[in-house]
Structures are given as C-alpha cells and as structure tokens.
C-alpha positions in Angstrom: 16.6 95.6 38.4 16.2 94.2 41.8 16.1 90.6 43.1 14.0 88.8 45.6 16.2 86.8 48.0 14.1 83.8 49.1 15.3 82.3 52.4 14.1 78.8 53.2 14.8 76.0 55.5 13.2 73.5 57.9 11.8 74.8 61.2 14.5 75.9 63.7 17.2 75.8 61.0 18.2 79.4 62.0 16.2 81.3 59.4 15.3 84.2 61.7 18.9 84.8 62.7 20.1 84.7 59.1 17.2 86.9 58.0 18.0 89.6 60.6 21.7 89.7 59.7 21.0 89.9 56.0 18.5 92.8 56.5 21.0 94.7 58.6 23.8 94.4 56.0 24.2 97.8 54.3 26.1 96.4 51.3 23.2 94.1 50.4 20.6 96.9 51.1 17.7 94.4 51.1 14.2 95.6 51.9 11.8 93.6 54.0 8.6 92.0 52.6 6.2 91.4 55.5 4.1 88.2 54.8 0.6 87.6 56.1 -0.7 84.8 58.3 -3.9 83.7 60.0 -2.0 81.9 62.8 -2.2 83.5 66.3 0.5 86.0 67.2 3.3 84.5 69.3 4.9 86.0 72.4 7.3 88.8 71.4 5.9 89.2 67.8 4.7 92.6 66.7 2.0 93.2 64.0 3.6 94.3 60.8 7.1 93.2 61.8 7.3 89.4 61.5 3.8 89.1 59.8 0.6 90.9 59.1 -1.8 89.0 61.3 -5.4 88.5 60.0 -8.1 85.9 60.1 -9.5 83.5 57.4 -12.1 86.0 56.4 -9.3 88.6 55.8 -7.4 86.1 53.7 -10.5 85.4 51.6 -11.1 89.1 50.9 -7.5 89.6 49.7 -7.7 86.4 47.6 -11.0 87.6 46.0 -9.4 90.9 45.2 -6.6 89.1 43.3 -3.9 90.4 45.6 -2.5 87.0 46.8 0.8 86.1 45.2 1.2 82.8 46.9 -0.5 81.0 49.7 -0.3 77.8 51.6 -2.4 76.3 54.4 -1.2 74.1 57.2 -3.8 71.8 58.9 -2.4 72.2 62.4 -3.4 70.8 65.7 -5.3 74.0 66.3 -7.0 74.2 62.9 -6.0 75.6 59.5 -3.4 78.3 59.4 -2.8 80.3 56.2 0.5 81.9 55.3 0.6 84.1 52.2 2.3 86.9 50.3 0.2 89.8 49.1 0.8 92.2 46.2 -0.1 95.2 48.4 2.1 97.8 46.6 5.1 97.3 48.9 7.2 95.3 46.3 8.9 97.1 43.4 11.7 95.0 41.8 12.4 97.8 39.3 14.0 99.8 42.1 14.9 97.6 45.0 15.9 94.1 46.2 14.0 92.3 48.9 14.4 89.5 51.5 11.6 87.0 52.2 11.4 83.9 54.5 9.2 81.1 53.1 8.9 77.5 52.2 10.0 75.5 49.1 6.4 75.5 47.9 6.0 79.3 48.4 9.4 79.9 46.7 8.2 78.1 43.5 4.9 80.0 43.4 6.7 83.3 44.0 9.3 82.5 41.3 6.4 81.7 39.0 4.8 85.1 39.8 7.8 87.3 39.4 10.0 85.1 37.1 12.8 82.7 38.1 15.5 85.1 37.0 14.3 87.6 39.7 13.9 85.2 42.7 17.1 83.9 44.3 16.7 80.8 46.5 18.8 80.5 49.7 18.2 77.1 51.3 19.5 76.6 54.9 20.3 73.2 56.2 21.0 71.9 59.8 21.2 68.6 61.6 17.8 67.3 62.6 18.8 66.7 66.2 20.1 70.3 66.6 16.9 71.6 65.0 14.6 69.6 67.3 16.5 70.8 70.4 16.2 74.4 69.3 12.5 74.1 68.5 11.8 72.6 71.9 13.7 75.3 73.7 11.9 78.0 71.8 8.5 76.4 72.4 9.1 76.1 76.1 9.3 79.9 76.3 5.7 80.3 75.1 3.0 81.0 77.6 1.1 78.0 76.3 3.6 75.7 74.6 2.2 73.8 71.6 4.2 70.6 71.6 1.8 68.8 69.4 2.2 71.5 66.7 6.0 71.4 67.1 6.0 67.7 66.4 3.6 68.0 63.5 5.8 70.7 61.9 9.0 68.8 62.5 7.6 65.7 60.7 6.0 67.7 57.9 9.4 69.3 57.1 10.8 65.9 56.1 8.1 65.8 53.4 8.1 69.5 52.5 11.9 69.6 52.1 12.5 66.2 50.6 15.5 65.7 48.3 13.1 65.1 45.4 11.2 68.4 46.0 14.5 70.4 46.3 15.7 68.9 43.1 12.3 69.6 41.4 12.6 73.2 42.5 15.9 73.5 40.7 17.9 74.3 43.8 21.4 73.2 43.5 23.1 75.4 46.2 22.5 74.9 49.9 24.0 76.6 53.0 24.9 74.6 56.1 24.1 76.6 59.2 26.4 74.9 61.7 28.2 78.2 62.5 26.2 81.3 61.8 29.2 83.6 61.0 30.6 81.2 58.3 27.1 80.6 56.9 26.4 84.3 56.6 29.7 85.0 54.8 28.9 82.3 52.3 25.3 83.5 51.7 26.4 87.2 51.4 28.9 86.3 48.7 26.3 84.2 46.9 23.7 87.1 47.0 26.2 89.7 45.7 27.1 87.4 42.8 23.4 86.9 41.9 22.6 90.6 42.2 25.4 91.3 39.7 23.9 89.0 37.1 21.8 90.4 34.3 18.1 90.1 34.9 
C-alpha cells in the first residue's frame, strides 16, 4: 500500500524546493498530485504543473459532482481564492505513493478522507524574518507585485500554523529548513521509515 506524503509549512518556508527534490528522488519514487486553484496563474507557472487553474464556477461543478476531497478559501485582497484537491482518478494508493503540498487544515481533511495511517505529515519550519525576506524577493519578480496579499498571507500563517493547531493535528515531528541539504536528508529518512510501516 502507498502513502500520501503531505508537505506543509508557512509561506516562503521552502516548500517548493523541498517538494522538487523529493519528487526527483528515485528511491522514494513519489508521484505528483496536482491540486486545483481559482487564483490567477503566476509568472512562470504552467497549467497542470503547479496547479490546475480554474474559476469559481469550475470549483462549484466539481464540488457538486462530489469530486472535491478537501477545499479551503482565502479571502484575499483580490477576492476569494479557492485551493482544493480533486478525486479525479489520478490517485491510487493501492499501487503508488504520492507527494502533496498543502496547509495544516487541508492535511487534516485529506487524512480524514484517506485515513491517518495513509497520510504522512511533513511540516517545514523556518525563522519568520528569513521567510519574510524570501517572500518579498519572490513577489518583486512578479509583473504586478501583490504586496498587500503577501502581508495578509504572512499574518494569516501565524494563525493557520499556531502551536495549538499543530498539536491538535497530532503532528509531533517538524523539520527545520535552515540548510536545504540537511533538511532533505532528515525528511527522506523519515519518509522511508514511514513507508516501511504497515498500513
């Protein structure tokens, strides 16, 4: 039986870099789950790679069809943005293991859907000052930087990833992403141990 590795962390904590390295690791052999979103596509993103991009009407149709595994809405500076995972036939835990990026809230919903024994949480942590600097540098590369949204997201992370919520989710292992190479080594060992456990 496969596992779903659920990668989480506050914005700009290095999730994308960790995600890319884990996907490329041949020993882990993790498959990609492409989530869906109604937010506008960013510079450099490709449809079907980072996300499936749709609009609110597309989200409602999938929800009405009973295909939405978990969903969350962010009331952003630009209006509501939905992020969600869809049971579109691309996930088969009986044959493969998968890698997903999400939030603490989406992790809990996904674990409830597939079973906690099948969903492995990987929570990244990084100093807030380092995160804010990274987020600002990334936003400055956008054609139309959204500094208001960057600030909203940064502040919301403090609530979304509070110590109380982490404890409530049953997460007792965290990975400090100060040095990517060391962090990746620790995460890979953890995933291998989890994949060896009986489902």
